[in-house]
C-alpha positions as CSV (number, residue, x, y, z in Angstrom):
1,M,-5.5,31.6,-8.7
2,K,-5.2,27.4,-8.9
3,K,-5.0,25.9,-5.8
4,I,-3.2,22.7,-4.7
5,A,-3.0,20.2,-1.8
6,V,-0.2,18.3,-1.5
7,M,-0.6,15.1,0.6
8,G,2.5,13.2,1.6
9,S,3.6,11.2,5.1
10,G,7.7,11.3,4.8
11,N,10.7,13.8,3.5
12,G,8.7,16.0,1.5
13,S,11.4,16.6,-1.2
14,N,8.5,15.9,-4.4
15,F,6.4,18.5,-2.1
16,E,9.9,21.0,-2.1
17,A,10.3,20.5,-6.1
18,I,6.9,21.8,-7.2
19,V,6.8,24.4,-4.1
20,N,9.9,25.6,-6.1
21,Y,8.1,25.1,-9.4
22,L,4.6,26.0,-9.1
23,K,4.7,30.4,-8.5
24,D,1.2,31.6,-9.2
25,V,0.1,28.9,-7.7
26,E,-1.5,28.6,-4.0
27,I,-0.2,25.5,-2.0
28,T,-1.8,23.3,0.8
29,C,1.4,20.5,2.8
30,L,-1.2,18.3,4.3
31,S,0.5,15.2,6.1
32,D,-1.0,12.2,8.2
33,N,2.4,11.7,9.9
34,V,2.4,14.0,12.3
35,N,6.4,14.0,12.8
36,A,6.3,13.2,9.0
37,Y,9.6,15.8,7.0
38,I,7.4,17.6,4.9
39,L,5.6,20.0,7.5
40,E,8.8,20.9,8.1
41,R,9.0,22.0,5.0
42,A,6.3,23.6,4.3
43,K,7.0,25.7,7.3
44,R,10.6,26.2,6.1
45,L,9.2,26.6,2.7
46,D,5.9,29.3,4.0
47,V,3.5,26.8,3.2
48,P,0.4,26.8,4.8
49,F,0.6,23.6,6.6
50,R,-1.7,21.0,8.0
51,Y,-1.4,17.8,10.2
52,L,-4.6,15.2,8.3
53,P,-5.2,12.6,10.0
54,F,-6.5,9.4,7.3
55,E,-9.9,9.7,8.8
56,E,-10.6,13.4,8.5
57,N,-9.7,12.6,4.8
58,A,-13.5,13.0,3.8
59,S,-15.0,15.5,6.2
60,Y,-11.3,18.2,5.0
61,F,-12.2,17.3,1.5
62,A,-15.2,17.7,1.7
63,S,-15.4,21.4,3.0
64,H,-12.0,22.3,0.8
65,N,-12.1,23.2,-2.3
66,F,-9.0,22.1,-4.1
67,D,-7.7,23.0,-8.5
68,L,-5.7,19.9,-7.5
69,I,-4.2,17.1,-4.8
70,V,-1.2,16.2,-5.3
71,L,0.1,12.9,-4.0
72,A,3.5,13.0,-2.8
73,G,5.1,9.4,-1.4
74,Y,1.7,9.0,0.4
75,M,1.5,5.9,2.2
76,Q,-2.4,5.4,2.3
77,I,-4.9,4.8,0.2
78,L,-7.7,6.8,-0.3
79,P,-11.4,5.4,-0.6
80,D,-13.8,6.2,-2.9
81,E,-15.3,8.3,-1.2
82,V,-12.9,11.0,-0.1
83,L,-11.7,10.5,-3.9
84,T,-14.8,11.2,-5.1
85,L,-14.2,15.4,-3.6
86,G,-11.5,15.9,-6.2
87,K,-9.2,15.1,-8.5
88,F,-6.2,12.9,-7.3
89,I,-3.0,12.7,-8.6
90,N,-0.1,10.3,-7.6
91,I,4.2,9.7,-8.9
92,H,5.3,6.5,-8.8
93,P,8.8,5.0,-8.8
94,S,8.2,3.2,-12.1
95,L,7.0,2.8,-15.6
96,L,2.9,1.5,-14.2
97,P,2.1,-1.3,-13.9
98,A,5.4,-2.4,-13.6
99,F,6.4,-2.6,-9.7
100,K,3.0,-1.3,-8.3
101,G,3.3,0.0,-4.2
102,K,5.9,-0.4,-1.6
103,D,9.5,-0.8,-2.4
104,A,9.4,-0.6,-6.4
105,I,12.5,1.1,-6.8
106,Q,14.1,-1.9,-5.0
107,R,12.3,-4.6,-6.0
108,A,12.9,-3.1,-10.2
109,F,16.6,-3.4,-9.8
110,L,16.8,-6.5,-7.8
111,A,14.5,-8.0,-10.9
112,G,17.7,-6.8,-13.2
113,V,14.9,-4.7,-15.4
114,K,17.7,-2.6,-17.4
115,V,14.1,0.4,-18.1
116,S,12.5,1.5,-15.0
117,G,11.0,5.2,-14.7
118,V,8.9,7.9,-12.7
119,T,4.5,7.2,-14.2
120,V,2.0,10.0,-13.0
121,H,-1.1,8.7,-12.9
122,W,-4.9,9.5,-11.4
123,V,-5.4,7.7,-8.5
124,T,-7.6,5.1,-8.3
125,G,-9.1,3.3,-5.2
126,D,-6.3,0.0,-6.9
127,V,-3.2,1.0,-5.5
128,D,-0.6,2.6,-8.9
129,G,-4.0,1.7,-11.3
130,G,-5.7,4.5,-11.7
131,K,-5.0,5.9,-15.7
132,I,-1.8,7.5,-16.4
133,I,-1.1,10.5,-17.8
134,A,3.2,11.0,-18.0
135,Q,5.9,8.4,-17.9
136,Y,9.8,8.6,-17.8
137,P,11.9,6.6,-18.4
138,V,15.6,5.6,-16.8
139,L,17.8,3.5,-17.8
140,I,19.6,1.5,-15.1
141,G,23.0,0.2,-17.1
142,N,24.5,-3.2,-15.8
143,T,27.5,-1.1,-13.4
144,T,24.8,0.7,-11.9
145,H,24.3,0.7,-7.5
146,I,21.5,0.5,-6.8
147,D,21.7,3.9,-5.1
148,E,22.6,5.9,-8.1
149,F,19.4,4.3,-9.8
150,E,17.7,5.7,-6.7
151,A,19.5,9.4,-6.9
152,E,18.0,9.4,-10.2
153,I,14.7,8.1,-9.9
154,H,14.5,11.0,-7.6
155,K,16.3,13.2,-10.0
156,I,13.0,12.4,-12.7
157,E,10.2,13.2,-10.3
158,H,12.0,16.6,-9.6
159,L,11.6,17.7,-13.0
160,L,8.1,15.8,-13.6
161,Y,5.7,16.1,-11.5
162,P,6.0,19.7,-11.1
163,V,5.8,20.2,-14.9
164,V,2.5,17.6,-15.4
165,I,1.0,19.4,-12.4
166,D,1.5,22.8,-14.0
167,K,0.1,21.5,-17.3
168,I,-3.2,19.5,-15.4
169,L,-4.2,23.3,-14.3
170,K,-3.4,24.7,-16.8
171,D,-6.0,22.5,-18.6
172,E,-2.6,21.2,-21.8
173,V,-1.4,17.8,-22.3
174,F,2.1,17.0,-21.5
175,D,4.7,15.8,-24.3
176,F,8.3,15.0,-23.3
177,Q,9.1,18.6,-25.4
178,D,7.7,20.0,-22.0
179,L,9.8,18.6,-19.8
180,I,13.3,18.8,-22.2
181,G,12.9,22.4,-23.6
182,G,12.2,23.0,-27.7
183,C,12.8,19.1,-30.3
184,G,14.1,16.6,-28.5
185,G,17.3,18.6,-27.2
186,C,19.4,17.0,-30.0
187,G,20.3,20.8,-30.8
188,K,20.9,18.6,-34.7
189,C,18.1,20.6,-36.0
190,H,18.7,24.2,-35.6
């Protein structure tokens, strides 16, 4: 059975989407914030969890073997000494390389872009700078309110991230058909 760790500092909605999607994977929840709601979600979902102070990451990952470490709202920059201890991925609420770092949803909206989206990427020492694994666009209409845009970003995150994680664990390449099914979902070819 494959083993993953999900690291988060806050709410944990992506964590919950991952747990609900991946049924044959052993998941451990880790948070650097003892008060993070992600730990409450883990408890409610009956997933092993642990408060893991940032400074203990290196020793923890040196003594635990995970097939993949998944960042989901983890608000720390991991040093190279930690990143060499496993395969780390992250999800970011923009189409990287645009709008790296914090407050990407708000910055994209305020910049007036008409297309933003979600990116899953490998983690490196550079903030949101690792190689892109998958992206999915979100359109911003002229009358779209920021709350609608943010809700759509989170909806896409919850759909995209679990599928990409599953593909990585199976050593397969993500394709848009994996997310929408069939040949594109238009229904006109069959």
